[in-house]
C-alpha positions in Angstrom: 0.0 0.0 0.0 2.8 2.4 0.9 4.5 1.7 -2.5 1.3 2.5 -4.3 0.9 5.8 -2.4 4.4 6.9 -3.1 4.1 5.9 -6.8 0.9 8.0 -7.1 2.5 10.9 -5.2 5.6 10.8 -7.5 3.3 10.7 -10.6 1.3 13.7 -9.4 4.5 15.6 -8.6 5.8 14.9 -12.1 2.6 16.2 -13.7 2.8 19.4 -11.7 6.5 19.9 -12.2 6.3 20.5 -15.9 9.0 23.0 -16.8 7.7 26.6 -17.1 8.4 28.2 -20.5 9.6 31.8 -20.4 8.8 32.5 -24.1 5.2 31.2 -23.7 4.9 33.3 -20.6 6.0 36.4 -22.6 3.5 35.7 -25.3 0.7 35.3 -22.8 1.6 38.5 -21.0 1.5 40.3 -24.3 -1.8 38.6 -25.3 -3.5 39.6 -22.1 -1.9 43.1 -22.1 -0.7 42.9 -18.5 1.5 45.9 -19.1 -1.6 48.2 -19.4 -1.9 48.0 -15.6 1.5 46.8 -14.4 3.6 49.0 -16.6 5.6 48.5 -19.7 8.6 47.0 -17.8 6.5 45.5 -15.0 8.3 47.8 -12.5 6.1 50.9 -12.7 2.3 50.0 -12.4 -0.2 52.7 -13.4 -1.5 52.7 -9.8 0.6 52.5 -6.7 -1.7 49.9 -5.2 -0.9 47.5 -8.1 2.1 45.2 -7.6 5.4 45.4 -9.3 5.7 42.0 -11.1 9.2 42.0 -12.6 11.7 39.9 -10.6 9.1 38.4 -8.2 9.5 34.7 -7.4 7.8 32.6 -10.2 6.0 30.3 -7.7 4.6 33.3 -5.9 3.3 34.8 -9.2 1.7 31.6 -10.3 0.1 31.1 -6.8 -1.3 34.7 -6.9 -2.8 34.1 -10.4 -4.4 30.8 -9.2 -5.8 32.7 -6.1 -7.4 35.3 -8.4 -8.9 32.4 -10.5 -10.3 30.8 -7.3 -11.9 34.0 -6.1 -12.9 35.1 -2.6 -15.1 32.1 -1.8 -12.3 29.6 -1.9 -9.4 31.2 0.0 -8.5 33.3 -3.1 -8.1 36.9 -4.0 -10.7 39.4 -5.0 -10.2 41.9 -7.9 -12.8 41.9 -10.7 -10.3 42.8 -13.4 -7.7 40.1 -12.4 -10.5 37.6 -11.9 -11.7 38.1 -15.4 -8.1 38.1 -16.9 -7.1 34.7 -15.4 -10.2 32.7 -16.1 -9.0 31.3 -19.5 -5.5 30.5 -18.1 -4.4 27.0 -17.3 -2.1 26.1 -14.4 0.7 25.7 -17.0 -0.1 29.2 -18.4 0.2 30.7 -15.0 3.6 28.9 -14.4 4.8 30.2 -17.7 3.7 33.8 -16.9 5.5 33.5 -13.5 8.7 32.3 -15.2 8.7 35.1 -17.7 7.9 37.9 -15.1 10.5 36.6 -12.7 13.2 36.6 -15.4 12.8 40.4 -15.9 15.1 43.0 -14.3 13.6 44.3 -11.2 13.8 47.4 -9.1 12.3 45.7 -6.0 14.2 46.4 -2.8 15.0 43.4 -0.7 16.8 45.2 2.1 18.3 48.6 2.8 
């Protein structure tokens, strides 16, 4: 029984661990016009309450996108614009977007 559990867990991990594709993420970011709110270089959003995306951790970005897709009722995030933007995205799309945005130069401050 333990062997079956570990085999299933390893298989599930392998399915979820598909490599993120930076070039696909770049195409998706352009397709969904993310720069219109988050800024052309993803470091200068149009509103100070919007997050800077460039250089963020890819897993964090993918998690945030999944949270917007889940919505408020399922331990997610609420923002009507983001909720609408992420609905057509697959988990792989979100991982690809996270990989692309994390690869960009960032002006985030880690410590002073």
